[in-house]
Gaussian input, Z-matrix of N, CA and C with variables (Angstrom, degrees):
# hf/3-21g

backbone

0 1
 N
 C     1     B1
 C     2     B2     1     A1
 N     3     B3     2     A2     1     D1
 C     4     B4     3     A3     2     D2
 C     5     B5     4     A4     3     D3
 N     6     B6     5     A5     4     D4
 C     7     B7     6     A6     5     D5
 C     8     B8     7     A7     6     D6
 N     9     B9     8     A8     7     D7
 C    10    B10     9     A9     8     D8
 C    11    B11    10    A10     9     D9
 N    12    B12    11    A11    10    D10
 C    13    B13    12    A12    11    D11
 C    14    B14    13    A13    12    D12
 N    15    B15    14    A14    13    D13
 C    16    B16    15    A15    14    D14
 C    17    B17    16    A16    15    D15
 N    18    B18    17    A17    16    D16
 C    19    B19    18    A18    17    D17
 C    20    B20    19    A19    18    D18
 N    21    B21    20    A20    19    D19
 C    22    B22    21    A21    20    D20
 C    23    B23    22    A22    21    D21
 N    24    B24    23    A23    22    D22
 C    25    B25    24    A24    23    D23
 C    26    B26    25    A25    24    D24
 N    27    B27    26    A26    25    D25
 C    28    B28    27    A27    26    D26
 C    29    B29    28    A28    27    D27
 N    30    B30    29    A29    28    D28
 C    31    B31    30    A30    29    D29
 C    32    B32    31    A31    30    D30
 N    33    B33    32    A32    31    D31
 C    34    B34    33    A33    32    D32
 C    35    B35    34    A34    33    D33
 N    36    B36    35    A35    34    D34
 C    37    B37    36    A36    35    D35
 C    38    B38    37    A37    36    D36
 N    39    B39    38    A38    37    D37
 C    40    B40    39    A39    38    D38
 C    41    B41    40    A40    39    D39
 N    42    B42    41    A41    40    D40
 C    43    B43    42    A42    41    D41
 C    44    B44    43    A43    42    D42
 N    45    B45    44    A44    43    D43
 C    46    B46    45    A45    44    D44
 C    47    B47    46    A46    45    D45
 N    48    B48    47    A47    46    D46
 C    49    B49    48    A48    47    D47
 C    50    B50    49    A49    48    D48
 N    51    B51    50    A50    49    D49
 C    52    B52    51    A51    50    D50
 C    53    B53    52    A52    51    D51
 N    54    B54    53    A53    52    D52
 C    55    B55    54    A54    53    D53
 C    56    B56    55    A55    54    D54
 N    57    B57    56    A56    55    D55
 C    58    B58    57    A57    56    D56
 C    59    B59    58    A58    57    D57
 N    60    B60    59    A59    58    D58
 C    61    B61    60    A60    59    D59
 C    62    B62    61    A61    60    D60
 N    63    B63    62    A62    61    D61
 C    64    B64    63    A63    62    D62
 C    65    B65    64    A64    63    D63
 N    66    B66    65    A65    64    D64
 C    67    B67    66    A66    65    D65
 C    68    B68    67    A67    66    D66
 N    69    B69    68    A68    67    D67
 C    70    B70    69    A69    68    D68
 C    71    B71    70    A70    69    D69
 N    72    B72    71    A71    70    D70
 C    73    B73    72    A72    71    D71
 C    74    B74    73    A73    72    D72
 N    75    B75    74    A74    73    D73
 C    76    B76    75    A75    74    D74
 C    77    B77    76    A76    75    D75
 N    78    B78    77    A77    76    D76
 C    79    B79    78    A78    77    D77
 C    80    B80    79    A79    78    D78
 N    81    B81    80    A80    79    D79
 C    82    B82    81    A81    80    D80
 C    83    B83    82    A82    81    D81
 N    84    B84    83    A83    82    D82
 C    85    B85    84    A84    83    D83
 C    86    B86    85    A85    84    D84
 N    87    B87    86    A86    85    D85
 C    88    B88    87    A87    86    D86
 C    89    B89    88    A88    87    D87
 N    90    B90    89    A89    88    D88
 C    91    B91    90    A90    89    D89
 C    92    B92    91    A91    90    D90
 N    93    B93    92    A92    91    D91
 C    94    B94    93    A93    92    D92
 C    95    B95    94    A94    93    D93
 N    96    B96    95    A95    94    D94
 C    97    B97    96    A96    95    D95
 C    98    B98    97    A97    96    D96
 N    99    B99    98    A98    97    D97
 C   100   B100    99    A99    98    D98
 C   101   B101   100   A100    99    D99
 N   102   B102   101   A101   100   D100
 C   103   B103   102   A102   101   D101
 C   104   B104   103   A103   102   D102
 N   105   B105   104   A104   103   D103
 C   106   B106   105   A105   104   D104
 C   107   B107   106   A106   105   D105
 N   108   B108   107   A107   106   D106
 C   109   B109   108   A108   107   D107
 C   110   B110   109   A109   108   D108
 N   111   B111   110   A110   109   D109
 C   112   B112   111   A111   110   D110
 C   113   B113   112   A112   111   D111
 N   114   B114   113   A113   112   D112
 C   115   B115   114   A114   113   D113
 C   116   B116   115   A115   114   D114
 N   117   B117   116   A116   115   D115
 C   118   B118   117   A117   116   D116
 C   119   B119   118   A118   117   D117
 N   120   B120   119   A119   118   D118
 C   121   B121   120   A120   119   D119
 C   122   B122   121   A121   120   D120
 N   123   B123   122   A122   121   D121
 C   124   B124   123   A123   122   D122
 C   125   B125   124   A124   123   D123
 N   126   B126   125   A125   124   D124
 C   127   B127   126   A126   125   D125
 C   128   B128   127   A127   126   D126
 N   129   B129   128   A128   127   D127
 C   130   B130   129   A129   128   D128
 C   131   B131   130   A130   129   D129
 N   132   B132   131   A131   130   D130
 C   133   B133   132   A132   131   D131
 C   134   B134   133   A133   132   D132
 N   135   B135   134   A134   133   D133
 C   136   B136   135   A135   134   D134
 C   137   B137   136   A136   135   D135
 N   138   B138   137   A137   136   D136
 C   139   B139   138   A138   137   D137
 C   140   B140   139   A139   138   D138
 N   141   B141   140   A140   139   D139
 C   142   B142   141   A141   140   D140
 C   143   B143   142   A142   141   D141
 N   144   B144   143   A143   142   D142
 C   145   B145   144   A144   143   D143
 C   146   B146   145   A145   144   D144
 N   147   B147   146   A146   145   D145
 C   148   B148   147   A147   146   D146
 C   149   B149   148   A148   147   D147
 N   150   B150   149   A149   148   D148
 C   151   B151   150   A150   149   D149
 C   152   B152   151   A151   150   D150
 N   153   B153   152   A152   151   D151
 C   154   B154   153   A153   152   D152
 C   155   B155   154   A154   153   D153
 N   156   B156   155   A155   154   D154
 C   157   B157   156   A156   155   D155
 C   158   B158   157   A157   156   D156
 N   159   B159   158   A158   157   D157
 C   160   B160   159   A159   158   D158
 C   161   B161   160   A160   159   D159
 N   162   B162   161   A161   160   D160
 C   163   B163   162   A162   161   D161
 C   164   B164   163   A163   162   D162
 N   165   B165   164   A164   163   D163
 C   166   B166   165   A165   164   D164
 C   167   B167   166   A166   165   D165
 N   168   B168   167   A167   166   D166
 C   169   B169   168   A168   167   D167
 C   170   B170   169   A169   168   D168
 N   171   B171   170   A170   169   D169
 C   172   B172   171   A171   170   D170
 C   173   B173   172   A172   171   D171
 N   174   B174   173   A173   172   D172
 C   175   B175   174   A174   173   D173
 C   176   B176   175   A175   174   D174
 N   177   B177   176   A176   175   D175
 C   178   B178   177   A177   176   D176
 C   179   B179   178   A178   177   D177
 N   180   B180   179   A179   178   D178
 C   181   B181   180   A180   179   D179
 C   182   B182   181   A181   180   D180
 N   183   B183   182   A182   181   D181
 C   184   B184   183   A183   182   D182
 C   185   B185   184   A184   183   D183
 N   186   B186   185   A185   184   D184
 C   187   B187   186   A186   185   D185
 C   188   B188   187   A187   186   D186
 N   189   B189   188   A188   187   D187
 C   190   B190   189   A189   188   D188
 C   191   B191   190   A190   189   D189
 N   192   B192   191   A191   190   D190
 C   193   B193   192   A192   191   D191
 C   194   B194   193   A193   192   D192
 N   195   B195   194   A194   193   D193
 C   196   B196   195   A195   194   D194
 C   197   B197   196   A196   195   D195
 N   198   B198   197   A197   196   D196
 C   199   B199   198   A198   197   D197
 C   200   B200   199   A199   198   D198
 N   201   B201   200   A200   199   D199
 C   202   B202   201   A201   200   D200
 C   203   B203   202   A202   201   D201
 N   204   B204   203   A203   202   D202
 C   205   B205   204   A204   203   D203
 C   206   B206   205   A205   204   D204
 N   207   B207   206   A206   205   D205
 C   208   B208   207   A207   206   D206
 C   209   B209   208   A208   207   D207
 N   210   B210   209   A209   208   D208
 C   211   B211   210   A210   209   D209
 C   212   B212   211   A211   210   D210
 N   213   B213   212   A212   211   D211
 C   214   B214   213   A213   212   D212
 C   215   B215   214   A214   213   D213
 N   216   B216   215   A215   214   D214
 C   217   B217   216   A216   215   D215
 C   218   B218   217   A217   216   D216
 N   219   B219   218   A218   217   D217
 C   220   B220   219   A219   218   D218
 C   221   B221   220   A220   219   D219
 N   222   B222   221   A221   220   D220
 C   223   B223   222   A222   221   D221
 C   224   B224   223   A223   222   D222
 N   225   B225   224   A224   223   D223
 C   226   B226   225   A225   224   D224
 C   227   B227   226   A226   225   D225
 N   228   B228   227   A227   226   D226
 C   229   B229   228   A228   227   D227
 C   230   B230   229   A229   228   D228
 N   231   B231   230   A230   229   D229
 C   232   B232   231   A231   230   D230
 C   233   B233   232   A232   231   D231
 N   234   B234   233   A233   232   D232
 C   235   B235   234   A234   233   D233
 C   236   B236   235   A235   234   D234
 N   237   B237   236   A236   235   D235
 C   238   B238   237   A237   236   D236
 C   239   B239   238   A238   237   D237
 N   240   B240   239   A239   238   D238
 C   241   B241   240   A240   239   D239
 C   242   B242   241   A241   240   D240
 N   243   B243   242   A242   241   D241
 C   244   B244   243   A243   242   D242
 C   245   B245   244   A244   243   D243
 N   246   B246   245   A245   244   D244
 C   247   B247   246   A246   245   D245
 C   248   B248   247   A247   246   D246
 N   249   B249   248   A248   247   D247
 C   250   B250   249   A249   248   D248
 C   251   B251   250   A250   249   D249
 N   252   B252   251   A251   250   D250
 C   253   B253   252   A252   251   D251
 C   254   B254   253   A253   252   D252
 N   255   B255   254   A254   253   D253
 C   256   B256   255   A255   254   D254
 C   257   B257   256   A256   255   D255
 N   258   B258   257   A257   256   D256
 C   259   B259   258   A258   257   D257
 C   260   B260   259   A259   258   D258
 N   261   B261   260   A260   259   D259
 C   262   B262   261   A261   260   D260
 C   263   B263   262   A262   261   D261
 N   264   B264   263   A263   262   D262
 C   265   B265   264   A264   263   D263
 C   266   B266   265   A265   264   D264
 N   267   B267   266   A266   265   D265
 C   268   B268   267   A267   266   D266
 C   269   B269   268   A268   267   D267
 N   270   B270   269   A269   268   D268
 C   271   B271   270   A270   269   D269
 C   272   B272   271   A271   270   D270
 N   273   B273   272   A272   271   D271
 C   274   B274   273   A273   272   D272
 C   275   B275   274   A274   273   D273
 N   276   B276   275   A275   274   D274
 C   277   B277   276   A276   275   D275
 C   278   B278   277   A277   276   D276

   B1=1.4278
   B2=1.5266
   B3=1.2969
   B4=1.4224
   B5=1.5131
   B6=1.3768
   B7=1.5288
   B8=1.5318
   B9=1.4173
   B10=1.4685
   B11=1.5655
   B12=1.3481
   B13=1.4306
   B14=1.5299
   B15=1.3025
   B16=1.4479
   B17=1.5200
   B18=1.3776
   B19=1.4622
   B20=1.5613
   B21=1.3577
   B22=1.4434
   B23=1.5131
   B24=1.3631
   B25=1.4830
   B26=1.5060
   B27=1.2743
   B28=1.5200
   B29=1.5375
   B30=1.3156
   B31=1.4191
   B32=1.4646
   B33=1.3499
   B34=1.5430
   B35=1.5142
   B36=1.3585
   B37=1.5140
   B38=1.4626
   B39=1.3454
   B40=1.4595
   B41=1.5213
   B42=1.3752
   B43=1.5305
   B44=1.5320
   B45=1.2992
   B46=1.5345
   B47=1.4675
   B48=1.3161
   B49=1.4337
   B50=1.5948
   B51=1.2650
   B52=1.5107
   B53=1.4559
   B54=1.3424
   B55=1.4140
   B56=1.6130
   B57=1.3285
   B58=1.4800
   B59=1.5066
   B60=1.3485
   B61=1.5089
   B62=1.4699
   B63=1.3283
   B64=1.4397
   B65=1.4830
   B66=1.3597
   B67=1.4818
   B68=1.5002
   B69=1.2961
   B70=1.6505
   B71=1.4321
   B72=1.3802
   B73=1.4946
   B74=1.5830
   B75=1.1833
   B76=1.4980
   B77=1.5394
   B78=1.2623
   B79=1.4917
   B80=1.5612
   B81=1.2520
   B82=1.4138
   B83=1.5387
   B84=1.3385
   B85=1.5064
   B86=1.4668
   B87=1.2662
   B88=1.4634
   B89=1.5715
   B90=1.3395
   B91=1.4234
   B92=1.5041
   B93=1.2633
   B94=1.4553
   B95=1.5639
   B96=1.2801
   B97=1.4946
   B98=1.5004
   B99=1.2875
   B100=1.5337
   B101=1.5284
   B102=1.3405
   B103=1.4283
   B104=1.5512
   B105=1.2185
   B106=1.4740
   B107=1.4998
   B108=1.2606
   B109=1.4649
   B110=1.4869
   B111=1.3718
   B112=1.5604
   B113=1.4285
   B114=1.3408
   B115=1.4757
   B116=1.4763
   B117=1.3212
   B118=1.4285
   B119=1.5211
   B120=1.3136
   B121=1.4815
   B122=1.5547
   B123=1.3970
   B124=1.4115
   B125=1.4991
   B126=1.3389
   B127=1.5255
   B128=1.4419
   B129=1.2833
   B130=1.4481
   B131=1.4663
   B132=1.3315
   B133=1.5386
   B134=1.4595
   B135=1.3809
   B136=1.5283
   B137=1.5085
   B138=1.3925
   B139=1.5535
   B140=1.4989
   B141=1.2067
   B142=1.5807
   B143=1.5170
   B144=1.4127
   B145=1.3924
   B146=1.5362
   B147=1.4029
   B148=1.4039
   B149=1.6006
   B150=1.2861
   B151=1.4825
   B152=1.5039
   B153=1.3658
   B154=1.4792
   B155=1.5832
   B156=1.3286
   B157=1.4590
   B158=1.4961
   B159=1.3514
   B160=1.5083
   B161=1.4689
   B162=1.2886
   B163=1.4791
   B164=1.6490
   B165=1.2437
   B166=1.5184
   B167=1.4715
   B168=1.2931
   B169=1.4502
   B170=1.5251
   B171=1.3631
   B172=1.4531
   B173=1.4997
   B174=1.2810
   B175=1.3564
   B176=1.5087
   B177=1.2841
   B178=1.4935
   B179=1.4500
   B180=1.2286
   B181=1.3947
   B182=1.5419
   B183=1.4114
   B184=1.4198
   B185=1.4583
   B186=1.2970
   B187=1.4735
   B188=1.5788
   B189=1.3142
   B190=1.5188
   B191=1.5107
   B192=1.3605
   B193=1.4179
   B194=1.5923
   B195=1.3661
   B196=1.4769
   B197=1.5098
   B198=1.4032
   B199=1.3900
   B200=1.5790
   B201=1.3281
   B202=1.5285
   B203=1.4401
   B204=1.3128
   B205=1.4679
   B206=1.5549
   B207=1.3190
   B208=1.4522
   B209=1.5527
   B210=1.2372
   B211=1.4227
   B212=1.6188
   B213=1.3624
   B214=1.4370
   B215=1.5606
   B216=1.2644
   B217=1.4933
   B218=1.5185
   B219=1.3025
   B220=1.5053
   B221=1.4970
   B222=1.2623
   B223=1.4968
   B224=1.5244
   B225=1.2927
   B226=1.4530
   B227=1.5394
   B228=1.2785
   B229=1.5454
   B230=1.5203
   B231=1.3069
   B232=1.4772
   B233=1.4858
   B234=1.3403
   B235=1.4244
   B236=1.5137
   B237=1.2611
   B238=1.3847
   B239=1.5488
   B240=1.2256
   B241=1.5620
   B242=1.5228
   B243=1.3246
   B244=1.3886
   B245=1.5122
   B246=1.3769
   B247=1.4567
   B248=1.4650
   B249=1.3064
   B250=1.4547
   B251=1.5624
   B252=1.3542
   B253=1.5004
   B254=1.5335
   B255=1.2938
   B256=1.5099
   B257=1.5074
   B258=1.3190
   B259=1.4657
   B260=1.5397
   B261=1.3750
   B262=1.4824
   B263=1.5678
   B264=1.2444
   B265=1.5005
   B266=1.6248
   B267=1.3177
   B268=1.5357
   B269=1.5525
   B270=1.3410
   B271=1.4061
   B272=1.4847
   B273=1.3292
   B274=1.4785
   B275=1.4791
   B276=1.3359
   B277=1.4943
   B278=1.4146
   A1=108.23
   A2=120.64
   A3=125.87
   A4=112.34
   A5=115.40
   A6=123.89
   A7=108.42
   A8=112.93
   A9=116.22
   A10=113.56
   A11=113.73
   A12=122.34
   A13=108.52
   A14=121.44
   A15=124.20
   A16=112.60
   A17=116.58
   A18=116.82
   A19=110.70
   A20=117.17
   A21=117.60
   A22=116.84
   A23=113.87
   A24=119.49
   A25=109.65
   A26=114.11
   A27=121.27
   A28=111.89
   A29=119.24
   A30=124.02
   A31=112.54
   A32=116.82
   A33=124.21
   A34=105.11
   A35=120.82
   A36=120.00
   A37=110.81
   A38=119.90
   A39=119.90
   A40=109.91
   A41=114.60
   A42=114.34
   A43=107.73
   A44=118.85
   A45=121.49
   A46=110.29
   A47=119.23
   A48=121.60
   A49=110.18
   A50=114.05
   A51=119.06
   A52=115.52
   A53=116.21
   A54=124.96
   A55=108.43
   A56=114.15
   A57=116.67
   A58=112.54
   A59=116.37
   A60=121.27
   A61=109.49
   A62=119.63
   A63=123.03
   A64=112.87
   A65=113.16
   A66=118.10
   A67=113.68
   A68=113.81
   A69=113.70
   A70=107.17
   A71=121.47
   A72=122.18
   A73=107.88
   A74=120.09
   A75=123.92
   A76=112.60
   A77=114.39
   A78=118.56
   A79=111.29
   A80=119.00
   A81=125.97
   A82=109.83
   A83=114.74
   A84=117.42
   A85=109.13
   A86=122.28
   A87=125.45
   A88=106.06
   A89=121.35
   A90=123.23
   A91=110.12
   A92=119.61
   A93=124.44
   A94=110.53
   A95=113.68
   A96=119.04
   A97=110.25
   A98=118.48
   A99=120.93
   A100=112.90
   A101=118.10
   A102=120.46
   A103=117.28
   A104=115.12
   A105=117.19
   A106=117.98
   A107=122.78
   A108=116.24
   A109=113.74
   A110=116.45
   A111=122.60
   A112=110.61
   A113=120.63
   A114=119.50
   A115=110.74
   A116=113.95
   A117=122.62
   A118=108.79
   A119=121.05
   A120=124.06
   A121=103.23
   A122=113.44
   A123=121.18
   A124=110.52
   A125=112.52
   A126=120.06
   A127=109.76
   A128=116.22
   A129=120.04
   A130=113.22
   A131=113.51
   A132=118.44
   A133=104.79
   A134=111.28
   A135=116.86
   A136=112.26
   A137=113.82
   A138=118.52
   A139=105.50
   A140=108.96
   A141=115.18
   A142=102.33
   A143=115.80
   A144=123.20
   A145=114.97
   A146=115.36
   A147=120.34
   A148=109.33
   A149=114.63
   A150=120.30
   A151=111.79
   A152=114.86
   A153=117.89
   A154=111.16
   A155=114.56
   A156=117.61
   A157=112.48
   A158=115.60
   A159=116.41
   A160=114.73
   A161=120.05
   A162=122.29
   A163=108.64
   A164=115.62
   A165=117.63
   A166=110.93
   A167=121.51
   A168=123.24
   A169=115.63
   A170=111.96
   A171=118.58
   A172=107.17
   A173=123.89
   A174=124.72
   A175=119.75
   A176=113.50
   A177=121.89
   A178=110.36
   A179=119.92
   A180=125.76
   A181=105.26
   A182=115.69
   A183=118.99
   A184=114.90
   A185=119.33
   A186=118.11
   A187=115.23
   A188=116.87
   A189=121.90
   A190=104.49
   A191=116.04
   A192=120.98
   A193=108.12
   A194=111.97
   A195=115.99
   A196=108.34
   A197=112.97
   A198=121.74
   A199=116.04
   A200=111.60
   A201=115.83
   A202=108.13
   A203=118.73
   A204=126.15
   A205=107.20
   A206=112.81
   A207=119.45
   A208=108.89
   A209=116.93
   A210=117.48
   A211=105.39
   A212=117.05
   A213=113.74
   A214=111.67
   A215=113.48
   A216=119.82
   A217=112.05
   A218=116.12
   A219=117.44
   A220=111.55
   A221=121.35
   A222=120.79
   A223=114.56
   A224=120.39
   A225=120.82
   A226=109.64
   A227=118.73
   A228=118.83
   A229=108.93
   A230=120.35
   A231=119.27
   A232=108.08
   A233=114.71
   A234=123.59
   A235=109.12
   A236=120.00
   A237=125.05
   A238=110.02
   A239=118.05
   A240=118.96
   A241=110.60
   A242=118.45
   A243=124.79
   A244=110.87
   A245=114.87
   A246=120.33
   A247=109.48
   A248=117.14
   A249=120.51
   A250=109.62
   A251=112.73
   A252=117.73
   A253=108.41
   A254=116.80
   A255=114.28
   A256=111.41
   A257=121.14
   A258=122.73
   A259=113.34
   A260=110.52
   A261=108.63
   A262=115.96
   A263=112.18
   A264=114.31
   A265=103.14
   A266=110.08
   A267=117.01
   A268=106.41
   A269=111.55
   A270=115.06
   A271=111.85
   A272=119.25
   A273=123.14
   A274=105.14
   A275=118.69
   A276=122.29
   A277=111.87
   D1=-45.89
   D2=179.69
   D3=-61.80
   D4=-36.31
   D5=-177.22
   D6=-69.67
   D7=-39.23
   D8=-179.47
   D9=-66.44
   D10=-39.41
   D11=-179.96
   D12=-68.70
   D13=-39.90
   D14=176.19
   D15=-63.60
   D16=-46.17
   D17=177.61
   D18=-62.29
   D19=-46.45
   D20=176.26
   D21=-54.40
   D22=-42.79
   D23=177.58
   D24=-59.83
   D25=-49.65
   D26=-179.72
   D27=-56.58
   D28=-48.28
   D29=177.12
   D30=-62.15
   D31=-44.66
   D32=-179.65
   D33=-63.03
   D34=-40.26
   D35=-179.14
   D36=-69.03
   D37=-34.39
   D38=177.89
   D39=-68.40
   D40=-36.93
   D41=179.73
   D42=-66.50
   D43=-43.05
   D44=177.24
   D45=-55.42
   D46=-48.67
   D47=-177.00
   D48=-61.86
   D49=-43.45
   D50=176.87
   D51=-58.84
   D52=-44.81
   D53=-179.49
   D54=-62.63
   D55=-46.51
   D56=178.54
   D57=-65.40
   D58=-34.34
   D59=177.87
   D60=-65.00
   D61=-43.49
   D62=178.47
   D63=-63.20
   D64=-44.22
   D65=177.59
   D66=-63.27
   D67=-39.39
   D68=179.17
   D69=-69.54
   D70=-37.30
   D71=-178.93
   D72=-65.67
   D73=-44.26
   D74=176.36
   D75=-57.86
   D76=-48.16
   D77=179.74
   D78=-66.48
   D79=-37.39
   D80=178.85
   D81=-65.13
   D82=-40.60
   D83=-179.29
   D84=-73.01
   D85=-40.63
   D86=179.20
   D87=-62.10
   D88=-47.70
   D89=-178.09
   D90=-65.88
   D91=-37.73
   D92=177.28
   D93=-62.09
   D94=-46.54
   D95=-179.46
   D96=-67.81
   D97=-34.57
   D98=-177.94
   D99=-76.97
   D100=-38.79
   D101=-170.93
   D102=-104.89
   D103=-19.19
   D104=176.62
   D105=-83.34
   D106=141.54
   D107=-177.12
   D108=-66.69
   D109=149.19
   D110=179.43
   D111=-79.00
   D112=-34.21
   D113=-179.57
   D114=-132.03
   D115=147.07
   D116=-177.12
   D117=-104.50
   D118=142.87
   D119=176.85
   D120=-69.48
   D121=136.12
   D122=177.45
   D123=-83.61
   D124=109.24
   D125=177.54
   D126=-121.24
   D127=156.04
   D128=174.25
   D129=-80.13
   D130=-172.52
   D131=-178.31
   D132=-67.64
   D133=143.00
   D134=178.39
   D135=-81.30
   D136=-24.76
   D137=-175.01
   D138=-134.80
   D139=164.65
   D140=172.69
   D141=-77.30
   D142=168.65
   D143=177.29
   D144=-58.94
   D145=-34.45
   D146=-177.34
   D147=-73.53
   D148=-38.28
   D149=177.13
   D150=-65.97
   D151=-37.50
   D152=177.13
   D153=-66.92
   D154=-40.11
   D155=176.25
   D156=-63.02
   D157=-43.77
   D158=175.73
   D159=-64.19
   D160=-36.08
   D161=175.05
   D162=-65.70
   D163=-42.14
   D164=178.17
   D165=-65.12
   D166=-38.10
   D167=173.03
   D168=-65.59
   D169=-37.60
   D170=-176.12
   D171=-69.38
   D172=-40.38
   D173=177.38
   D174=-76.86
   D175=-18.07
   D176=-176.22
   D177=89.50
   D178=138.11
   D179=-173.21
   D180=-100.91
   D181=131.50
   D182=-178.84
   D183=71.68
   D184=25.97
   D185=179.20
   D186=81.73
   D187=4.85
   D188=-176.90
   D189=-83.75
   D190=148.96
   D191=174.11
   D192=-70.16
   D193=154.13
   D194=-177.63
   D195=-64.27
   D196=145.06
   D197=-179.70
   D198=-69.18
   D199=-30.24
   D200=-179.91
   D201=-117.19
   D202=153.03
   D203=-175.45
   D204=-81.35
   D205=161.60
   D206=179.67
   D207=-69.06
   D208=-32.93
   D209=-174.74
   D210=-135.04
   D211=137.93
   D212=179.84
   D213=-68.80
   D214=153.91
   D215=-177.20
   D216=-66.34
   D217=140.35
   D218=173.87
   D219=-67.65
   D220=153.18
   D221=177.51
   D222=-53.91
   D223=-34.84
   D224=-177.20
   D225=-70.86
   D226=-20.18
   D227=-176.95
   D228=-92.40
   D229=-7.26
   D230=-176.21
   D231=-77.58
   D232=151.09
   D233=179.49
   D234=-75.46
   D235=145.80
   D236=171.43
   D237=-75.72
   D238=144.12
   D239=179.42
   D240=-64.50
   D241=145.18
   D242=176.40
   D243=-69.59
   D244=134.82
   D245=171.19
   D246=-124.36
   D247=-179.45
   D248=-174.79
   D249=-61.12
   D250=-30.16
   D251=-175.89
   D252=-79.80
   D253=-27.61
   D254=-175.30
   D255=-110.23
   D256=17.53
   D257=172.44
   D258=-60.68
   D259=129.39
   D260=175.44
   D261=-64.54
   D262=149.21
   D263=-174.31
   D264=-107.82
   D265=150.57
   D266=179.04
   D267=-76.72
   D268=142.09
   D269=178.48
   D270=-64.14
   D271=149.71
   D272=-176.98
   D273=-78.55
   D274=139.72
   D275=179.05
   D276=-90.17

């Protein structure tokens, strides 16, 4: 008896979720049709291909942070090269 009630509740929950999903999709499609422009002005490329590549690299591709900083580091912020005296040691186990 408990198993039947649980299965019925699960299936009813899936139906409610599907109905809400369809309703949200319909509302979004009507709002999109109502408020977005039907035609776009035909304009050419805003940048050359090289500038577009530079912009993509600057913003990072795929959500990654840029590889290069905006400003080069000042000499006082650069790390000193590692020597035999300053080599990092492995932590003791």
